[in-house]
C-alpha positions as CSV (number, residue, x, y, z in Angstrom):
1,X,-27.9,29.5,1.4
2,X,-24.7,29.8,3.5
3,X,-21.9,31.6,3.9
4,X,-18.3,30.7,3.0
5,X,-17.7,30.4,7.3
6,X,-21.1,27.9,7.2
7,X,-19.4,25.1,5.7
8,X,-16.1,25.4,7.8
9,X,-14.8,21.8,8.7
10,X,-13.1,23.1,11.7
11,X,-12.7,25.8,14.3
12,X,-9.6,26.7,12.7
13,X,-11.0,26.4,9.4
14,X,-14.4,28.3,10.5
15,X,-11.8,31.3,11.8
16,X,-9.9,31.7,8.3
17,X,-13.4,31.8,6.6
18,X,-14.9,34.1,8.8
19,X,-11.9,36.7,9.0
20,X,-12.1,35.8,4.9
21,X,-15.4,37.0,4.9
22,X,-15.2,40.5,6.9
23,X,-12.0,41.3,4.5
24,X,-14.3,40.9,1.7
25,X,-12.2,38.7,0.1
26,X,-12.5,35.6,-2.0
27,X,-10.7,32.2,-1.8
28,X,-8.9,33.3,-4.5
29,X,-7.9,36.7,-3.4
30,X,-6.8,35.9,0.1
31,X,-4.9,32.9,-1.0
32,X,-2.9,35.3,-3.6
33,X,-2.3,37.9,-0.8
34,X,-1.2,35.0,1.5
35,X,1.1,33.5,-1.0
36,X,-0.3,30.0,-0.9
37,X,-2.8,28.2,-3.6
38,X,-6.1,29.2,-3.5
39,X,-6.7,25.4,-3.3
40,X,-5.0,24.9,-0.3
41,X,-6.8,27.3,1.2
42,X,-10.3,26.1,0.1
43,X,-8.8,22.7,2.1
44,X,-8.0,24.5,5.3
45,X,-11.6,26.4,5.6
46,X,-13.4,22.9,5.0
47,X,-11.2,20.1,5.4
48,X,-12.0,18.1,9.0
49,X,-8.6,17.7,9.9
50,X,-6.5,20.5,8.5
51,X,-3.2,20.8,10.1
52,X,-1.9,24.0,8.7
53,X,1.7,25.0,9.8
54,X,3.0,28.1,11.4
55,X,4.3,29.8,8.4
56,X,0.9,29.4,6.5
57,X,-1.4,31.0,9.5
58,X,1.3,33.4,9.6
59,X,0.7,34.6,6.3
60,X,-2.6,34.2,6.1
61,X,-2.8,36.1,9.1
62,X,-0.9,39.0,7.4
63,X,-3.0,38.7,4.4
64,X,-6.3,38.9,6.4
65,X,-5.6,41.8,8.8
66,X,-5.3,39.4,12.0
67,X,-3.2,37.6,14.6
68,X,-1.9,34.1,13.8
69,X,-3.1,33.3,17.4
70,X,-6.7,34.7,16.5
71,X,-6.8,32.2,13.8
72,X,-5.5,29.2,15.7
73,X,-8.3,30.0,18.5
74,X,-4.8,30.9,20.9
75,X,-6.6,31.4,24.4
76,X,-9.9,30.4,23.7
77,X,-10.2,27.6,26.5
78,X,-9.2,30.2,28.7
79,X,-11.4,31.2,32.0
80,X,-13.4,34.6,31.2
81,X,-11.0,37.1,33.1
82,X,-7.8,35.4,32.7
83,X,-6.0,37.0,30.0
84,X,-3.5,39.9,29.7
85,X,-5.2,43.7,29.5
86,X,-5.3,45.2,26.2
87,X,-1.8,47.2,25.1
88,X,-2.4,50.5,26.3
89,X,-5.8,49.4,27.9
90,X,-6.2,52.7,30.6
91,X,-8.7,51.9,33.6
92,X,-11.8,54.8,33.7
93,X,-13.4,55.6,37.1
94,X,-17.0,56.5,36.3
95,X,-19.3,58.6,38.3
96,X,-22.3,56.9,39.4
97,X,-24.3,59.2,36.9
98,X,-22.1,57.7,33.9
99,X,-22.7,53.8,35.5
100,X,-26.5,54.3,35.3
101,X,-26.2,55.5,31.8
102,X,-23.9,52.3,30.8
103,X,-26.8,50.5,32.8
104,X,-30.0,52.2,31.6
105,X,-30.9,49.2,28.6
106,X,-30.7,46.6,30.7
107,X,-28.5,43.1,29.5
108,X,-26.6,41.0,30.8
109,X,-24.3,41.2,33.2
110,X,-22.4,39.5,36.6
111,X,-23.8,38.9,39.8
112,X,-20.9,38.5,42.1
113,X,-20.8,37.0,45.3
114,X,-18.6,35.1,48.2
115,X,-19.7,31.6,48.6
116,X,-18.3,30.5,52.4
117,X,-16.1,27.7,51.7
118,X,-15.7,28.5,47.8
119,X,-14.8,32.0,47.6
120,X,-15.7,34.2,44.9
121,X,-18.3,33.3,42.3
122,X,-19.7,35.1,39.2
123,X,-23.2,33.9,37.4
124,X,-24.6,35.7,34.5
125,X,-27.9,37.3,35.0
126,X,-30.0,39.2,32.7
127,X,-30.7,42.7,34.2
128,X,-32.7,45.8,34.2
129,X,-33.3,49.1,35.7
130,X,-36.2,50.4,38.2
131,X,-35.4,53.9,38.5
132,X,-32.1,53.9,40.0
133,X,-32.0,50.2,41.1
134,X,-30.5,47.4,38.8
135,X,-32.9,44.5,39.5
136,X,-32.7,41.1,38.4
137,X,-34.9,37.9,38.8
138,X,-33.7,35.4,41.4
139,X,-36.0,32.9,41.0
140,X,-38.8,30.6,38.2
141,X,-41.6,32.1,37.0
142,X,-42.4,36.2,36.9
143,X,-41.4,39.1,38.4
144,X,-42.9,39.6,42.0
145,X,-42.7,42.6,43.9
146,X,-44.2,41.1,47.1
147,X,-42.1,42.8,49.3
148,X,-38.9,41.7,47.7
149,X,-38.3,44.9,45.6
150,X,-36.9,46.2,48.7
151,X,-34.7,43.6,49.8
152,X,-31.0,44.4,49.3
153,X,-28.4,41.8,48.1
154,X,-25.5,44.1,47.7
155,X,-24.8,47.5,49.5
156,X,-22.2,49.6,49.6
157,X,-20.4,50.3,53.1
158,X,-19.3,53.7,51.8
159,X,-18.9,55.9,48.6
160,X,-15.2,53.9,48.1
161,X,-15.8,51.1,50.2
162,X,-16.5,47.6,49.3
163,X,-19.9,46.0,48.6
164,X,-21.4,43.4,51.1
165,X,-23.7,41.2,49.9
166,X,-26.6,40.2,52.5
């Protein structure tokens, strides 16, 4: 059995239903808080062509403790890194030990390099730690240790200097 969010007709409807679910509200409760009819809210969540007014999105956002932009999907088509920093964002300078602690469990990261004639490129990689080294697979097949383990693809020129790609 699916949730209310699973039956949403469009991205707008899905986002409204998901936010309503996070708030723990029924359609009737959310509609009452937003000052719209339950039928209208159900229509927005399930219609293949809903067209809520800005006023309706604003009231729904307030009722669901979010922003109208998050319900409408504002900025979702922007590539990663093209948005403004969050209000009050702080830049933390981490020690090498703190960086390693964040990386210990592995995960998904970005490998960045400069491709001649193209410029900076970032590709997603699954990575893990091998001692103090960050490792990731660069080809198909299993992990190979035949001399590749010691091949550097990046190194810093100094503790504060840039990374160089080999």
